[in-house]
C-alpha positions as CSV (number, residue, x, y, z in Angstrom):
1,M,147.4,97.8,88.5
2,H,148.2,95.1,86.3
3,S,146.1,93.0,84.7
4,A,147.5,89.8,86.8
5,S,147.0,91.2,89.5
6,L,143.2,92.5,88.6
7,I,142.6,88.9,88.0
8,S,144.3,87.4,91.0
9,S,142.4,89.4,92.5
10,V,138.5,88.8,91.5
11,P,138.4,85.4,93.5
12,L,139.5,87.0,96.7
13,A,136.9,89.3,95.9
14,L,134.4,87.1,95.6
15,D,135.6,85.2,98.7
16,G,136.6,82.0,96.9
17,E,133.1,81.7,95.2
18,S,134.0,82.0,91.5
19,V,136.2,79.1,92.0
20,T,134.6,76.6,92.9
21,G,131.9,77.1,89.7
22,N,130.0,79.3,87.6
23,N,129.2,82.5,89.6
24,T,129.4,84.9,87.4
25,G,125.9,86.9,88.6
26,I,128.0,87.5,91.9
27,A,130.3,89.4,89.8
28,I,127.7,91.3,88.1
29,I,125.5,92.2,91.2
30,A,129.1,93.7,91.8
31,V,129.6,95.1,89.3
32,V,125.9,97.3,88.9
33,S,125.9,98.0,92.9
34,M,129.6,99.6,92.6
35,A,128.2,101.2,89.9
36,C,125.3,102.7,90.9
37,G,127.0,103.5,94.8
38,Y,129.5,106.2,92.5
39,V,126.1,107.8,90.4
40,L,124.4,108.3,93.9
41,L,127.4,110.3,95.4
42,F,128.0,112.3,92.1
43,A,124.4,112.8,92.5
44,L,124.7,113.3,96.5
45,W,127.3,115.7,95.5
46,Y,126.1,117.5,92.6
47,F,122.6,118.7,94.0
48,V,123.1,119.1,97.6
49,F,127.4,120.0,98.0
50,R,127.8,121.8,95.0
51,E,128.0,125.2,95.7
52,K,125.7,126.3,93.4
53,A,123.2,123.9,95.1
54,R,123.8,125.7,98.1
55,S,123.5,129.1,96.9
56,K,120.1,128.1,95.8
57,R,118.7,127.1,99.1
58,K,120.2,129.9,100.8
59,G,118.6,132.3,98.2
60,D,121.4,134.4,97.1
61,S,122.6,135.0,93.8
62,P,123.4,132.8,91.2
63,D,126.5,134.7,90.4
Protein backbone atom coordinates (compact mmCIF):
# COMPACT_ATOMS: atom_id res chain seq x y z
CA MET A 1 0.00 0.00 0.00
CA HIS A 2 1.44 3.35 -0.97
CA SER A 3 1.78 6.06 1.65
CA ALA A 4 -0.35 8.45 -0.42
CA SER A 5 -3.29 6.07 -0.43
CA LEU A 6 -2.84 5.45 3.28
CA ILE A 7 -2.86 9.17 4.05
CA SER A 8 -5.91 9.74 1.87
CA SER A 9 -7.81 6.88 3.54
CA VAL A 10 -7.46 8.32 7.05
CA PRO A 11 -10.08 11.08 6.54
CA LEU A 12 -12.45 8.50 5.04
CA ALA A 13 -11.86 6.09 7.91
CA LEU A 14 -12.68 8.81 10.41
CA ASP A 15 -15.79 9.80 8.45
CA GLY A 16 -14.28 13.12 7.40
CA GLU A 17 -13.97 14.37 10.96
CA SER A 18 -10.20 14.72 10.71
CA VAL A 19 -10.63 17.30 7.95
CA THR A 20 -12.74 19.65 10.08
CA GLY A 21 -10.61 19.61 13.22
CA ASN A 22 -7.83 18.06 15.21
CA ASN A 23 -9.24 14.70 16.20
CA THR A 24 -6.06 12.90 17.07
CA GLY A 25 -7.88 11.27 19.97
CA ILE A 26 -10.24 9.46 17.63
CA ALA A 27 -7.33 8.10 15.63
CA ILE A 28 -5.53 6.95 18.78
CA ILE A 29 -8.66 5.23 20.08
CA ALA A 30 -9.15 3.51 16.71
CA VAL A 31 -5.57 2.23 16.59
CA VAL A 32 -5.65 1.04 20.19
CA SER A 33 -8.97 -0.75 19.71
CA MET A 34 -7.72 -2.48 16.54
CA ALA A 35 -4.53 -3.57 18.31
CA CYS A 36 -6.54 -4.90 21.26
CA GLY A 37 -8.77 -6.79 18.85
CA TYR A 38 -5.79 -8.49 17.23
CA VAL A 39 -4.33 -9.37 20.63
CA LEU A 40 -7.69 -10.81 21.67
CA LEU A 41 -7.91 -12.91 18.50
CA PHE A 42 -4.38 -14.20 19.00
CA ALA A 43 -5.08 -15.08 22.64
CA LEU A 44 -8.28 -16.87 21.64
CA TRP A 45 -6.40 -18.92 19.06
CA TYR A 46 -3.48 -19.64 21.38
CA PHE A 47 -5.49 -20.74 24.41
CA VAL A 48 -8.55 -22.31 22.76
CA PHE A 49 -8.07 -23.39 19.16
CA ARG A 50 -4.41 -24.46 19.12
CA GLU A 51 -3.85 -28.23 18.81
CA LYS A 52 -1.91 -28.36 22.09
CA ALA A 53 -4.77 -26.63 23.93
CA ARG A 54 -7.27 -29.03 22.42
CA SER A 55 -5.24 -32.06 23.51
CA LYS A 56 -4.98 -30.68 27.07
CA ARG A 57 -8.76 -30.35 27.24
CA LYS A 58 -9.19 -33.91 25.97
CA GLY A 59 -6.66 -35.28 28.45
CA ASP A 60 -4.25 -36.62 25.83
CA SER A 61 -0.51 -36.68 26.32
CA PRO A 62 1.33 -33.59 25.02
CA ASP A 63 3.27 -35.66 22.46
